[in-house]
N, C-alpha and C positions, 0 to 999 in steps of 0.2 A: 503494500500500498504507500511505504514512504517514497518509493522509486517510482510509482505512478504521479505521485504528487508532485516531486521534483522533475521527474518529465514535464509536466501540466506548466510549472511555473517557472521552466527553464524555456519553455516553448513560447509561453505568453511574453518573457522576458524578451525573446527575438523579435517576435512581430513587432513589439513596443520599440525596437531599438530600429528594426528596417523600415518603419513609418516614419520615425524620428528624422533618418538618415536620408527618407526619399525626398527627391526634389519638389518643391510645389509646383503644382500645373499651372500655364498660365492664364490671370485671370484675364474678362475680357475686358477691353479698353481702349483706347484710341492713342496712339503715338504718332507726335508731328514729328516731322525729319531733323528739326531743329532739336529732338530728343535723343534721335537715333546715333549709334557709335558710328563715327566717319573715318575711314581706314584709306590712307592717300597712299596711292603707289606709282608708278612708273604708268603716266597716260592715262590713270583711272582714279578715281573716288567710289569706294562702296560705302554706301549706308546700312547698317547692320538695325535692325528693327527688333524682331521676335525671336527668342531662342531658347526661351524654356519648354519645357513640356508639358504638352496641351493634353487634354481629357483622352486624346487616340494617337499624339506623334510623340515622339522623342529624336534628340538628335536632329531639332528642327532647325530651320535657319530662313528668315526672311529679309529681304531686302532688297537695294535699289544701287545699281551701279552705271555710271557715268564714265564711257568710253571716249578717249580721246581720237580722234582719226590717224590713221594707222597703227595703231595699238588694241591689246587685249589684255582681259585682265589675269589671264594664266592661259598657259597651252589649254588643248583640249586634254582633257582627264579623265578619270573614272572613278566612281566611290560606291560603296553600297545603298546608300540614300536614294528615294527617288526626287525626282527634281523636273519643275517646270520652268521655262524662263519665260518670258514677254517683251518683244521689244516695243516699245512705247514711244519712241523718237529715233531718228536716226536709219542708217542702214548697214549695212554689213554681211559676212559669210557666215553661217552655222557651219559647226564642223558635226558632225553627227557619223557614229560607228565609220571614220575614217571617210567619209563623203563631205565635200563642199556642197553647200546650198543656200542661194541667198536670205538676206533675212532684211526686212523692210518693218517699218512700224506696223502692226497688227498682227505678225506673226508670233507663235507660240510653239516652243520644242518640248517635249516631253523625253527626258532618261530614263529609261529601266533603270534599276541597279546593274552594274559593271557595261552599263553602255558608253563609251568614249563620246565625248561633247563638247562643245564650245564654242566661244563666238567670237570674233574681232571685228571694230569698225574699217572699214573699207571705204566710207562714206567722206564727206566733206567737213561733215560735221558731228557734232559727240552722239554718241549712240547711248540710247539710256535704256535698260532692262528691267525688269522686276524678276526677282528669283526666289523661289519656295521650293525649301528640299527641305526632306523628312525621313524618318523613317516608321510605321506605324509600330505601336505596342501591340504586343500580345501575337508577333509575327516574328518567326526566326528570321534573323539578318542572313541575306543569302549568302552562301558561299564565292567566294571570288573563282570563276571559271578559270583565271589563268593559275589560280595555284595548284588546280587537280594537274593542268597541263605539266607542271614543272616534275622533274623528276628525284 
């Protein structure tokens, strides 16, 4: 009986600790651009807005990038999170799975986990895009297919 009570107490303590240690979900709110964290790089500014977990997401990132003509925020890349990018101003070239496709205001790119993607400004004016990247809670992170191919 003592072991059962001790086990129940230990289980309750672990539950409480994991609840306390868990990062709180993102509350509903409006964030103005002046409140966003601005990261300046070579030919771009990235405004980071919401990054906390939400009711259904983790590893979330929402933001707006402004890329100067002839620049990119980073070369095409891959990651485990799903991602949407929408061009709201300017024009450029999408990179999706090693293919280059023209990008203009109003276009949206969806990148599935581990698909190579990116965008660069090939226009004469700044290119602005909105990004939403996340991983859904309760869904296993998909394995990197490149890791399976390595011996």
